[in-house]
VEXMAR-362561 format. One record per residue: residue number from 1; x, y, z of N, C-alpha, C in turn. Coordinates in Angstrom, 2 decimals. Layout:
residues N
NODE num   neast  nnorth     nup  caeast canorth    caup   ceast  cnorth     cup
NODE NUM       X       Y       Z       X       Y       Z       X       Y       Z
...
END
This chain:
residues 247
NODE num   neast  nnorth     nup  caeast canorth    caup   ceast  cnorth     cup
NODE   1    0.85   -1.42   -0.13   -0.08    0.31    0.10    0.63    1.45   -0.06
NODE   2    2.01    1.32    0.82    2.80    2.34    0.86    3.25    2.45   -0.61
NODE   3    3.91    1.64   -1.25    4.18    1.96   -2.49    3.25    2.71   -3.86
NODE   4    2.05    2.15   -3.29    1.11    2.85   -4.23    0.82    4.35   -3.93
NODE   5    0.91    4.52   -2.80    0.80    5.86   -1.90    1.90    6.67   -2.50
NODE   6    3.11    6.04   -2.50    4.60    6.87   -2.91    4.31    7.33   -4.35
NODE   7    3.75    6.21   -5.46    3.56    6.70   -6.85    2.75    7.74   -7.05
NODE   8    1.57    7.80   -6.28    0.41    8.81   -6.30    1.10   10.11   -5.75
NODE   9    1.76    9.79   -5.05    2.61   11.29   -4.70    3.45   11.86   -5.56
NODE  10    4.17   11.14   -5.84    5.01   11.48   -6.89    4.41   11.78   -8.27
NODE  11    3.21   11.44   -8.40    2.49   11.91   -9.70    2.04   13.15   -9.53
NODE  12    1.28   13.51   -8.42    0.86   14.62   -7.63    1.84   15.63   -7.56
NODE  13    3.09   15.36   -7.24    4.17   16.37   -7.26    4.59   16.58   -8.75
NODE  14    4.48   15.90   -9.67    5.03   16.21  -10.76    3.90   17.15  -11.22
NODE  15    2.62   16.60  -11.48    1.40   17.71  -11.79    1.47   19.26  -10.94
NODE  16    2.09   18.99   -9.85    2.23   20.56   -9.22    3.11   21.21   -9.68
NODE  17    4.60   20.34  -10.10    5.39   20.94  -10.53    5.26   21.55  -12.07
NODE  18    4.52   21.28  -12.67    3.93   21.59  -14.09    3.54   22.90  -13.80
NODE  19    2.33   23.18  -12.88    1.91   24.12  -12.61    2.59   25.61  -11.90
NODE  20    3.40   24.84  -11.25    4.54   25.69  -10.38    5.31   26.10  -11.69
NODE  21    6.15   25.43  -12.25    6.99   26.07  -13.50    6.12   27.16  -14.34
NODE  22    4.83   26.97  -14.73    4.22   27.82  -15.70    4.06   29.09  -15.07
NODE  23    3.82   29.07  -13.60    3.69   30.37  -13.13    4.59   31.06  -12.76
NODE  24    5.93   30.30  -12.47    7.68   30.66  -12.52    7.85   31.39  -13.47
NODE  25    7.48   30.58  -14.81    8.09   31.21  -16.04    7.11   32.57  -16.39
NODE  26    5.76   32.67  -15.98    5.09   33.67  -16.63    5.08   34.93  -15.44
NODE  27    5.22   34.86  -14.15    5.32   35.93  -13.26    6.51   36.07  -12.90
NODE  28    7.69   35.00  -12.55    8.84   34.97  -11.84    9.72   35.57  -12.70
NODE  29   10.14   35.02  -13.90   11.21   35.29  -14.68   11.51   36.88  -15.03
NODE  30   10.21   37.51  -15.22   10.88   38.80  -15.61   11.19   39.49  -14.25
NODE  31   10.97   39.32  -12.93   11.30   39.94  -11.85   12.85   39.52  -11.71
NODE  32   13.36   38.24  -12.11   14.60   37.77  -12.17   15.32   38.71  -13.07
NODE  33   14.99   38.93  -14.29   15.69   39.78  -15.33   15.76   40.94  -14.83
NODE  34   14.88   41.50  -14.27   14.91   42.58  -13.43   15.99   43.10  -12.61
NODE  35   15.90   42.14  -11.62   17.17   42.14  -10.84   18.36   41.91  -11.20
NODE  36   18.84   40.97  -12.11   19.96   40.87  -12.67   20.29   42.17  -13.67
NODE  37   19.37   42.56  -14.36   19.74   44.08  -14.87   20.18   44.90  -14.01
NODE  38   19.52   45.11  -12.88   20.04   45.89  -11.76   21.43   45.77  -11.36
NODE  39   21.88   44.05  -11.23   23.24   44.00  -10.81   24.15   44.20  -11.66
NODE  40   23.84   43.97  -12.93   24.83   44.44  -14.14   25.27   45.93  -14.25
NODE  41   24.11   46.59  -14.03   24.25   48.05  -14.06   25.03   48.84  -12.68
NODE  42   24.87   48.03  -11.70   25.50   48.34  -10.30   27.24   48.02  -10.55
NODE  43   27.12   46.65  -11.30   28.76   46.49  -11.56   29.62   47.50  -12.64
NODE  44   28.69   47.57  -13.53   29.33   48.84  -14.82   29.59   49.87  -14.05
NODE  45   28.69   50.50  -12.88   29.02   51.72  -12.45   30.13   51.73  -11.65
NODE  46   30.56   50.60  -11.08   31.73   50.34  -10.22   32.90   49.82  -10.90
NODE  47   32.66   49.81  -12.49   33.98   49.57  -13.43   34.17   48.22  -13.11
NODE  48   33.40   47.13  -12.64   33.77   45.92  -12.52   32.96   45.35  -13.98
NODE  49   34.08   43.98  -14.27   33.25   43.38  -15.12   32.34   42.17  -14.83
NODE  50   31.39   42.11  -15.46   30.18   40.97  -15.26   31.06   39.53  -15.14
NODE  51   30.32   38.98  -14.05   30.94   37.18  -13.81   30.58   36.31  -15.02
NODE  52   31.59   35.69  -15.48   31.21   35.03  -16.44   30.03   33.84  -16.02
NODE  53   29.56   33.51  -17.07   28.00   32.74  -16.83   28.45   31.06  -16.94
NODE  54   28.10   30.33  -16.09   28.34   28.85  -16.14   27.49   28.31  -16.82
NODE  55   26.27   28.99  -16.86   24.68   28.17  -17.46   24.16   29.46  -17.84
NODE  56   23.81   29.69  -19.25   23.56   30.71  -19.73   22.14   31.24  -19.21
NODE  57   21.53   32.52  -19.47   20.46   33.04  -18.79   19.46   31.95  -19.25
NODE  58   19.55   31.99  -20.45   18.32   31.13  -21.58   18.32   29.95  -20.93
NODE  59   18.99   29.12  -20.60   18.82   27.77  -19.91   18.49   28.08  -18.71
NODE  60   18.86   28.66  -18.05   18.43   28.76  -16.45   17.01   29.17  -16.64
NODE  61   16.56   29.84  -17.51   15.03   30.53  -17.30   14.18   29.33  -18.16
NODE  62   14.72   28.21  -18.83   13.76   27.38  -19.49   14.15   26.01  -19.25
NODE  63   15.33   24.97  -19.38   15.38   23.79  -19.14   15.94   23.48  -17.43
NODE  64   16.80   24.79  -17.33   17.11   24.43  -15.83   16.23   24.87  -14.83
NODE  65   15.46   25.69  -14.95   14.13   25.98  -14.23   12.85   24.82  -14.14
NODE  66   12.63   24.26  -15.55   11.76   23.21  -15.73   12.43   22.18  -14.82
NODE  67   13.79   21.66  -14.71   14.15   20.43  -14.45   13.96   20.72  -12.79
NODE  68   14.50   21.93  -12.30   14.65   21.99  -10.91   13.50   22.08  -10.47
NODE  69   12.08   22.66  -10.66   10.90   22.50  -10.22   10.19   20.95  -10.30
NODE  70   10.50   20.14  -11.48   10.08   18.97  -11.24   10.81   17.90  -10.38
NODE  71   11.90   18.31  -10.61   12.84   17.07   -9.37   12.10   17.73   -8.11
NODE  72   12.11   18.73   -7.80   11.42   19.38   -6.45   10.09   18.80   -6.01
NODE  73    9.30   18.76   -7.08    8.06   18.64   -6.89    7.53   16.98   -6.74
NODE  74    8.32   16.21   -7.41    8.30   14.92   -7.58    8.65   14.49   -6.04
NODE  75    9.99   15.12   -5.63   10.79   14.71   -4.41    9.84   15.26   -3.15
NODE  76    9.17   16.21   -3.53    8.08   16.66   -2.36    6.72   15.70   -2.26
NODE  77    6.61   15.41   -3.49    5.23   14.64   -3.32    5.55   13.36   -2.97
NODE  78    7.03   12.56   -3.23    6.70   11.45   -2.51    7.27   11.35   -1.03
NODE  79    7.80   12.35   -0.64    7.87   12.44    0.79    6.31   12.74    1.45
NODE  80    5.59   13.40    1.08    4.25   13.75    1.47    3.40   12.32    1.52
NODE  81    3.63   11.25    0.66    2.84   10.49    0.52    3.16    9.57    1.80
NODE  82    4.59    9.94    1.77    5.35    8.89    3.30    4.45    9.56    4.38
NODE  83    4.33   10.72    4.88    3.87   11.46    6.24    2.67   10.75    5.84
NODE  84    1.68   11.06    4.70    0.44   10.70    4.73   -0.03    9.29    5.16
NODE  85    0.91    8.27    4.74    0.96    6.77    5.11    0.95    6.70    6.70
NODE  86    1.93    7.65    7.07    2.08    7.43    8.63    0.70    8.15    9.40
NODE  87    0.23    9.28    8.96   -0.75    9.78    9.60   -1.97    9.09    9.30
NODE  88   -2.16    8.42    8.42   -3.33    7.70    7.99   -3.67    6.55    9.24
NODE  89   -5.17    7.15    9.82   -5.45    6.30   10.98   -5.09    6.69   12.24
NODE  90   -3.94    7.50   12.20   -3.90    8.39   13.41   -4.46    9.50   13.90
NODE  91   -4.81   10.23   12.75   -5.45   11.58   13.14   -7.37   11.49   13.02
NODE  92   -7.86   10.20   13.54   -9.10    9.98   13.72  -10.06    9.99   12.45
NODE  93  -11.00   10.29   12.39  -12.05    9.77   11.24  -11.76   10.68    9.92
NODE  94  -10.90   11.19    9.51  -10.77   12.35    8.48  -10.89   11.35    7.08
NODE  95  -11.32   11.95    6.18  -11.17   11.21    4.69   -9.88   11.47    3.94
NODE  96   -9.66   10.83    3.30   -8.36   10.77    2.51   -8.26   12.14    2.07
NODE  97   -9.01   12.59    1.41   -9.16   13.94    0.92   -8.74   15.16    2.14
NODE  98   -9.50   14.86    3.21   -9.47   15.85    4.47   -8.04   15.85    4.82
NODE  99   -7.40   14.70    5.05   -6.27   14.48    5.64   -5.28   14.91    4.62
NODE 100   -5.16   14.54    3.41   -3.94   15.22    2.49   -4.44   16.79    2.50
NODE 101   -5.25   17.25    2.44   -5.47   18.86    2.40   -4.89   19.53    3.93
NODE 102   -5.21   18.82    4.95   -4.62   19.59    6.18   -3.50   19.38    6.19
NODE 103   -2.76   18.15    5.63   -1.28   17.81    5.72   -0.73   18.81    4.66
NODE 104   -1.21   19.11    3.76   -0.56   20.17    2.94   -0.25   21.61    3.17
NODE 105   -1.60   21.86    4.21   -1.69   23.28    4.62   -1.00   23.30    5.72
NODE 106   -0.56   22.29    6.35    0.39   22.23    7.56    1.78   22.61    7.31
NODE 107    1.95   21.66    6.10    3.33   21.59    5.55    3.61   23.06    4.70
NODE 108    2.87   23.64    4.26    3.11   25.05    3.86    3.41   25.79    4.81
NODE 109    2.40   25.78    6.17    2.85   26.99    6.91    4.19   26.44    7.68
NODE 110    4.50   25.49    8.24    5.52   25.05    9.01    7.12   25.03    8.01
NODE 111    6.81   24.70    6.75    7.82   24.47    5.69    8.00   25.46    5.09
NODE 112    7.28   26.15    4.75    7.88   27.48    3.89    7.64   28.81    4.62
NODE 113    5.83   29.02    4.82    5.63   30.19    5.01    6.17   30.68    6.27
NODE 114    6.62   29.95    7.43    6.97   30.79    8.74    8.57   30.79    8.53
NODE 115    9.00   29.91    7.90   10.71   30.66    7.63   10.68   31.55    6.81
NODE 116    9.82   31.71    5.86    9.97   32.81    4.97    9.62   34.23    5.69
NODE 117    9.06   34.05    6.68    8.52   35.22    7.48    9.65   35.86    7.74
NODE 118   10.39   34.90    8.45   11.90   35.12    8.98   13.12   35.74    7.93
NODE 119   13.16   34.70    6.99   14.06   34.89    6.28   13.79   34.88    4.61
NODE 120   13.03   35.95    4.26   12.43   35.63    2.82   13.24   35.73    1.56
NODE 121   12.45   35.09    0.56   13.20   34.80   -0.51   13.99   36.19   -1.08
NODE 122   15.15   36.16   -1.87   15.75   37.17   -2.47   16.09   37.05   -3.71
NODE 123   15.76   38.04   -4.80   16.25   37.86   -5.88   17.68   37.83   -6.24
NODE 124   18.40   37.59   -7.47   19.86   37.66   -7.51   20.23   39.27   -7.38
NODE 125   21.42   39.38   -6.90   21.90   40.64   -6.79   21.93   41.23   -5.33
NODE 126   20.79   40.42   -4.38   20.63   40.77   -3.18   21.23   39.81   -2.58
NODE 127   22.18   40.26   -1.40   22.61   39.43   -0.58   24.46   39.31   -0.87
NODE 128   24.93   39.07    0.27   26.67   38.91    0.08   26.80   37.77   -0.19
NODE 129   27.59   37.47   -1.57   27.93   35.80   -1.61   28.90   35.13   -0.77
NODE 130   29.48   36.06   -0.21   30.18   35.54    1.36   29.27   34.97    2.39
NODE 131   28.11   35.38    2.61   27.16   35.19    3.58   26.14   34.14    3.16
NODE 132   26.21   33.34    1.89   25.39   32.42    1.43   25.24   31.40    2.41
NODE 133   26.54   30.90    2.67   26.32   29.50    3.74   25.70   29.93    4.85
NODE 134   25.86   31.11    5.30   25.36   31.55    7.03   23.87   31.87    6.50
NODE 135   23.16   32.28    5.54   22.30   32.38    5.31   21.35   31.26    5.20
NODE 136   22.03   30.18    4.39   21.34   29.05    3.94   21.10   28.36    5.27
NODE 137   22.27   28.09    6.23   22.10   27.56    7.52   20.93   28.12    8.41
NODE 138   20.74   29.17    8.46   19.83   30.10    9.13   18.22   29.73    8.77
NODE 139   18.11   29.75    7.47   16.93   29.27    6.79   16.60   27.65    7.10
NODE 140   17.19   26.94    7.29   17.18   25.32    7.47   16.77   25.44    8.99
NODE 141   17.97   26.26    9.71   17.19   25.99   11.27   15.94   26.33   11.61
NODE 142   15.74   27.34   10.77   14.22   27.92   10.92   13.27   26.82   10.62
NODE 143   13.51   26.33    9.44   12.39   25.17    8.86   12.40   23.94   10.14
NODE 144   13.78   23.50   10.77   13.62   22.53   11.29   12.75   22.90   12.77
NODE 145   13.15   23.92   13.30   12.54   24.52   14.40   11.03   24.74   14.39
NODE 146   10.32   25.28   13.09    9.23   25.18   12.90    8.43   23.91   12.81
NODE 147    9.25   22.92   12.43    8.57   21.66   12.27    8.11   21.00   13.40
NODE 148    9.34   21.05   14.30    9.62   20.66   15.72    8.46   21.26   16.52
NODE 149    8.21   22.68   16.47    7.16   23.06   17.27    5.89   22.80   16.76
NODE 150    5.57   22.29   15.35    4.27   22.11   15.14    4.04   20.68   15.85
NODE 151    4.73   19.96   15.53    4.69   18.54   16.04    4.43   18.67   17.63
NODE 152    5.32   19.19   18.38    4.95   19.55   19.79    3.37   20.26   20.28
NODE 153    3.08   21.06   19.36    1.73   21.79   19.44    0.75   20.75   19.41
NODE 154    1.00   19.77   18.11   -0.07   18.98   17.99   -0.10   17.84   19.00
NODE 155    0.99   17.65   19.69    0.73   16.55   20.80    0.33   17.10   21.77
NODE 156    0.71   18.35   22.28   -0.40   19.10   23.26   -1.60   19.34   23.02
NODE 157   -1.98   19.61   21.62   -3.40   19.24   21.38   -4.09   17.99   21.66
NODE 158   -3.40   16.84   21.37   -3.82   15.36   21.30   -3.75   15.07   23.07
NODE 159   -3.07   15.83   23.96   -3.29   15.35   25.19   -4.58   16.24   25.97
NODE 160   -4.56   17.26   25.39   -5.54   18.13   26.04   -7.08   18.07   25.55
NODE 161   -7.18   17.34   24.49   -8.65   17.15   23.46   -9.30   16.28   24.48
NODE 162   -8.88   15.26   25.01   -9.88   14.61   26.09  -10.60   15.34   27.03
NODE 163   -9.93   16.07   27.81  -10.81   17.01   28.82  -10.99   18.32   28.28
NODE 164  -10.31   19.01   27.31  -10.73   20.47   27.24  -11.37   20.38   26.04
NODE 165  -11.50   19.19   25.35  -12.56   19.51   23.98  -11.66   19.80   22.89
NODE 166  -11.77   19.46   21.76  -10.88   19.54   20.46  -10.94   21.17   20.25
NODE 167  -12.18   22.05   20.22  -11.96   23.53   20.13  -10.92   23.80   20.80
NODE 168  -10.87   23.90   22.23  -10.01   24.75   23.20   -8.70   24.06   23.16
NODE 169   -8.60   22.69   22.79   -7.30   22.14   22.64   -6.71   22.79   21.68
NODE 170   -7.46   23.00   20.44   -6.67   23.41   19.50   -6.26   24.74   19.50
NODE 171   -7.16   25.54   20.18   -6.60   27.08   20.24   -5.45   27.15   21.16
NODE 172   -5.40   26.63   22.35   -4.45   26.30   22.88   -2.89   26.17   22.41
NODE 173   -2.90   24.84   21.25   -2.00   24.32   20.43   -1.79   25.59   19.42
NODE 174   -2.37   26.08   18.77   -2.09   27.50   18.10   -1.24   28.51   18.83
NODE 175   -2.16   28.83   19.75   -1.34   29.90   20.59    0.13   29.55   21.20
NODE 176    0.36   28.16   21.59    1.65   27.81   21.94    2.58   28.00   20.56
NODE 177    2.00   27.57   19.38    2.92   27.56   18.59    3.19   29.14   17.89
NODE 178    2.42   29.92   17.92    2.64   31.34   17.43    3.36   31.88   18.69
NODE 179    3.55   31.64   19.90    4.18   32.11   20.91    5.76   31.67   20.78
NODE 180    6.03   30.17   20.87    7.38   29.75   20.61    7.93   30.25   19.27
NODE 181    7.07   30.42   18.40    7.89   30.60   16.88    8.12   32.49   17.02
NODE 182    7.34   32.98   17.68    7.66   34.80   17.89    8.76   34.28   18.78
NODE 183    9.32   33.93   19.65   10.13   34.05   20.39   11.62   33.62   19.66
NODE 184   11.23   32.41   18.67   12.48   32.08   18.11   12.71   33.10   17.11
NODE 185   11.70   33.54   16.71   11.90   34.55   15.54   12.87   35.96   15.90
NODE 186   12.35   36.38   17.32   13.01   37.10   17.96   14.70   37.30   18.11
NODE 187   14.92   35.77   18.70   16.34   35.15   19.16   17.10   35.09   18.08
NODE 188   16.80   34.66   16.84   17.55   34.87   15.72   17.91   35.95   15.13
NODE 189   19.22   36.13   14.84   19.64   36.99   13.75   18.92   37.63   13.02
NODE 190   19.26   38.75   12.43   18.40   39.58   11.69   19.17   39.70   10.45
NODE 191   18.80   39.24    9.20   19.59   39.57    8.03   18.84   40.66    6.68
NODE 192   19.54   41.54    6.94   19.19   42.61    5.85   20.28   42.94    4.77
NODE 193   20.36   42.24    3.68   21.83   42.71    2.99   20.97   43.33    1.25
NODE 194   19.72   43.98    1.30   19.03   44.35    0.15   20.06   45.57   -0.24
NODE 195   20.47   45.93   -0.93   21.00   47.06   -1.19   20.09   48.44   -1.37
NODE 196   20.29   49.49   -0.84   19.37   50.64   -0.73   18.75   51.01   -2.07
NODE 197   19.54   50.94   -3.27   19.08   51.37   -4.30   18.14   50.69   -4.97
NODE 198   18.00   49.29   -4.69   17.29   47.89   -5.07   15.78   48.47   -5.40
NODE 199   15.19   48.59   -6.42   13.96   48.59   -6.64   12.89   47.88   -5.71
NODE 200   12.04   48.78   -4.93   11.17   47.84   -3.71   10.09   47.15   -4.73
NODE 201    9.68   47.87   -5.55    8.69   47.02   -6.56    9.08   45.67   -6.95
NODE 202   10.46   45.87   -7.17   10.65   44.04   -7.76   11.13   43.34   -6.88
NODE 203   11.49   44.00   -5.60   11.61   43.00   -4.53   10.28   42.45   -4.02
NODE 204    9.29   43.01   -3.60    7.96   42.57   -3.33    7.63   41.73   -4.51
NODE 205    7.54   42.12   -5.64    6.81   41.25   -6.47    7.87   39.77   -6.67
NODE 206    9.01   39.91   -6.45    9.78   38.53   -6.29    9.43   37.60   -5.13
NODE 207    9.39   38.65   -3.94    8.89   37.47   -2.73    7.32   37.17   -3.01
NODE 208    6.53   37.82   -3.64    5.22   37.68   -3.62    4.92   36.10   -4.47
NODE 209    5.88   36.22   -5.42    5.84   35.21   -6.65    6.41   34.08   -6.07
NODE 210    7.32   33.97   -5.02    7.89   32.82   -4.38    7.22   32.14   -3.33
NODE 211    6.06   33.25   -2.91    5.70   32.62   -1.98    4.35   31.74   -2.82
NODE 212    3.96   32.55   -3.96    2.65   31.97   -4.70    2.93   30.68   -5.25
NODE 213    4.39   30.79   -5.70    5.07   29.06   -6.30    4.68   27.98   -5.33
NODE 214    5.16   28.29   -3.95    4.94   27.33   -3.26    3.25   26.94   -2.50
NODE 215    2.84   28.28   -2.62    1.15   28.01   -2.52    0.33   26.94   -3.51
NODE 216    0.93   27.26   -4.87    0.38   26.35   -5.86    0.82   25.09   -5.94
NODE 217    2.19   24.88   -5.08    2.77   23.69   -5.09    2.24   22.82   -4.40
NODE 218    1.82   23.14   -3.09    1.37   22.47   -1.81   -0.26   22.18   -2.18
NODE 219   -1.04   23.28   -2.50   -2.58   23.20   -2.90   -2.64   22.18   -3.73
NODE 220   -1.87   21.96   -4.91   -1.87   21.00   -5.78   -1.74   19.55   -5.47
NODE 221   -0.79   19.46   -4.50   -0.40   18.25   -3.99   -1.31   17.89   -3.19
NODE 222   -1.61   18.26   -2.39   -2.80   18.24   -1.27   -4.12   17.53   -1.88
NODE 223   -4.36   18.82   -3.04   -5.81   18.32   -3.26   -5.99   16.88   -4.38
NODE 224   -4.88   17.08   -5.37   -4.49   16.03   -6.18   -4.56   14.54   -5.34
NODE 225   -3.43   14.56   -4.84   -3.16   13.25   -4.03   -4.24   12.68   -3.36
NODE 226   -4.97   13.80   -2.44   -6.16   13.24   -1.84   -7.08   12.46   -2.91
NODE 227   -7.46   13.02   -3.52   -8.22   12.54   -4.73   -7.83   11.03   -5.31
NODE 228   -6.63   11.31   -5.40   -5.90    9.85   -6.05   -6.01    8.94   -5.06
NODE 229   -5.82    9.13   -3.67   -5.95    8.20   -3.02   -7.24    7.49   -2.42
NODE 230   -7.97    8.64   -2.55   -9.68    8.16   -2.38  -10.04    7.37   -3.41
NODE 231   -9.61    7.48   -4.83  -10.00    6.52   -5.96   -9.57    5.23   -5.68
NODE 232   -7.96    5.04   -5.04   -7.57    4.04   -4.86   -8.29    3.32   -3.61
NODE 233   -8.88    3.92   -2.71   -9.37    3.25   -1.79  -10.69    2.52   -2.19
NODE 234  -11.57    3.42   -3.08  -12.68    3.08   -3.48  -12.62    1.83   -4.12
NODE 235  -11.48    1.83   -5.07  -11.34    0.50   -5.75  -11.05   -0.71   -4.86
NODE 236   -9.84   -0.38   -3.92   -9.79   -1.27   -2.85  -10.96   -2.05   -2.56
NODE 237  -11.79   -1.01   -2.12  -13.29   -1.72   -1.24  -14.03   -2.61   -2.14
NODE 238  -13.93   -2.01   -3.73  -14.98   -2.67   -4.53  -14.35   -4.00   -4.41
NODE 239  -13.17   -4.16   -4.53  -12.28   -5.40   -5.08  -12.74   -6.26   -3.93
NODE 240  -12.40   -5.62   -2.38  -12.73   -6.41   -1.28  -14.19   -7.15   -1.28
NODE 241  -15.04   -6.09   -1.79  -16.59   -6.67   -1.44  -16.96   -7.66   -2.47
NODE 242  -16.25   -7.87   -3.88  -16.52   -8.59   -4.91  -15.88  -10.08   -4.51
NODE 243  -14.61  -10.08   -3.56  -14.16  -11.27   -2.96  -14.75  -12.00   -2.09
NODE 244  -15.62  -10.95   -1.45  -16.42  -11.29   -0.21  -17.95  -11.72   -0.76
NODE 245  -18.19  -11.51   -1.82  -19.36  -12.34   -2.31  -18.94  -13.85   -3.19
NODE 246  -17.68  -13.88   -3.93  -17.16  -15.12   -4.37  -16.96  -16.14   -3.12
NODE 247  -16.80  -15.70   -2.07  -16.50  -16.70   -1.08  -17.91  -17.02   -0.29
END
């Protein structure tokens, strides 16, 4: 059964990757081009020669973007299927569609939205190349903390629900998550390497597109995977019914 779920998760991830690529190509690439143009003009003003392209911009915006998004989507879809397989039967009487949708929403918030609020995505020419490793490490640290706090909040909710009720337990868990994440957000260092002359509109649009790409990815995976699993379960139930009739 896990193998069938894994295949469907990867298929959902591939479909999500196609939609995400289309959105990134239409809405994201123009912002990247403007950011690169800003960087080139800034380098020219300083009298610096442009850095040689290891991969051409044409390839980056087409085959490179497509390959990266598709591999990412398939990988995320497969991991999502494994998490779904673990959660199925442990989250109460939720249907496959409902569980898939809730898991996708939780993943979007914990894995992307919360870390992105602290360390938002930046276009090319923004950030010091010497701090890439440091910034990347902090971003992944924020992801790990967000996931850990999410799991802890869910455990608190499960412990409180029998006595406090599902609604009150959910409120307590949500408040706990917000308070802990807020404290972590204040404790971690602030990184602001955006040049003063960088166009604010380009930065805003780039970050909006980055959030939109993740929203499309997780929404598609959550809804499509749930539909595929529900169809699989119905087919299994019909096969079981036919087998019972024959015996």
